[in-house]
C-alpha positions, 0 to 999 in steps of 0.5 A, spaced: 499 500 499 502 507 499 501 510 504 502 517 506 505 520 513 504 528 514 509 530 519 516 527 521 516 526 530 516 521 533 510 519 532 511 519 524 518 517 524 516 511 528 509 509 523 513 510 518 519 504 520 514 500 522 510 500 516 516 500 511 518 494 514 511 491 513 513 492 506 508 498 505 510 504 500 511 510 505 511 518 503 514 522 509 513 530 507 515 535 512 514 542 514 521 543 516 526 539 511 530 538 516 526 533 519 526 527 512 534 527 515 532 521 520 528 517 516 529 511 512 526 507 507 520 511 505 521 517 501 522 524 503 517 528 499 519 537 501 515 539 496 507 537 496 506 536 489 510 531 489 504 527 493 500 528 487 505 523 482 505 519 489 497 518 489 497 514 497 492 510 498 492 512 506 494 517 509 496 518 515 496 525 520 501 524 525 502 532 525 502 535 532 496 537 534 496 545 533 496 543 526 492 537 525 487 539 520 491 545 517 497 538 516 490 536 512 488 542 508 494 542 505 495 535 504 488 534 501 488 537 494 494 532 492 491 525 494 487 522 490 478 521 491 480 514 493 485 515 498 483 515 505 484 519 510 487 518 518 489 522 524 492 519 531 491 525 535 489 524 541 485 530 541 480 530 537 475 536 537 475 538 531 475 533 527 468 529 527 466 536 523 471 537 519 472 529 516 464 530 515 466 536 510 472 532 508 469 528 502 474 522 504 473 515 507 477 515 514 479 512 520 480 516 526 485 512 532 489 514 538 495 510 540 496 510 547 503 510 548 505 517 547 513 517 547 514 521 552 513 515 557 512 508 553 518 505 550 516 504 542 520 498 543 516 495 547 509 495 547 505 489 549 501 491 555 499 497 551 494 501 549 490 504 543 483 506 540 479 507 534 473 511 533 468 507 531 466 513 525 470 511 519 472 507 514 471 500 516 477 497 511 481 503 515 478 501 521 480 493 519 488 496 516 489 499 524 486 494 528 491 489 524 498 493 524 495 494 531 494 488 533 501 486 531 503 490 536 500 487 540 496 491 544 490 493 547 484 496 542 478 499 545 473 502 540 470 508 543 467 513 539 469 520 537 464 524 544 466 517 548 474 518 546 473 525 549 470 523 555 474 517 557 480 521 555 479 526 560 479 521 565 485 518 564 489 523 561 485 530 564 486 528 570 493 525 570 495 532 567 492 536 572 494 533 577 502 533 576 501 539 574 499 540 582 504 536 583 509 540 581 506 547 584 508 544 589 515 540 588 521 543 594 529 542 592 530 535 595 536 532 597 536 526 597 528 525 594 526 517 597 523 514 591 516 515 590 519 523 590 523 521 584 517 517 580 512 524 580 518 527 577 519 523 571 513 524 569 513 531 571 518 533 567 516 529 561 509 532 561 512 539 561 517 536 556 510 535 552 507 542 547 503 546 551 498 546 544 498 539 546 497 540 553 492 545 553 488 542 547 487 536 554 486 539 559 482 543 555 477 537 553 470 539 556 469 534 561 475 537 564 471 541 569 468 535 571 474 531 573 476 537 577 470 538 580 471 531 584 479 531 585 476 539 589 473 535 593 477 529 594 483 533 595 478 536 600 476 530 604 484 527 604 485 535 608 479 534 612 481 526 615 489 529 616 488 535 619 483 532 624 488 526 625 483 521 623 486 516 623 480 512 622 477 515 618 482 515 614 483 507 615 476 508 612 478 512 605 483 508 605 481 501 604 476 505 599 481 506 595 483 500 594 477 496 594 475 501 587 482 500 585 480 493 585 475 493 581 475 499 576 482 496 574 485 490 575 
């Protein structure tokens, strides 16, 4: 299959290597030609006109969240009508409306293994989401691809995706930023502190726009409201030195952890 990848960042290069190794005819394009230097076994396009002759059958948009839709708008005039267009964005804001107007078959997925924290060389037990609104052939392509990576695959609608990511992304992001606010210099940090610090550094190395869009998920305020209530409850237990209440609270959390995540 002829596959065009938009964006030669970490995820774009990951998909480029993965798909070229699988025998596909892969081309990659980026607005910054310097980012194409370390791409291998693929065609490197520096001009949109090169896409015309290549005539991709599948387009994978791996541009950063801020530029996902602008990247599509730049490329679509150069691809054939029969092509399937796709994104791997972690934030789907505006994409359902864009796809509805674009006139192309589409598929939207969310690999839940961003390059900041995951090891792209070993993705066993990582997850991926496939959006149910979209072309079946495109969905089948990504389903096979993700299964070959031993990923756990979940199907969500666009609306379900946004609701779930307010929990899986927005809530951890907010908690990490709160940890950063309360950090102090540690001459002898413990293991738990160091782990939190590594997560904080990883999060703050992400693109500001990505963090913004994840936190601006319409479902985030409700998640933060629940977090505030939980923090108020914990603060009360601590301030009152309520040992029995704290034990009961910890017991409830352990049960909740088993019920929802084991």
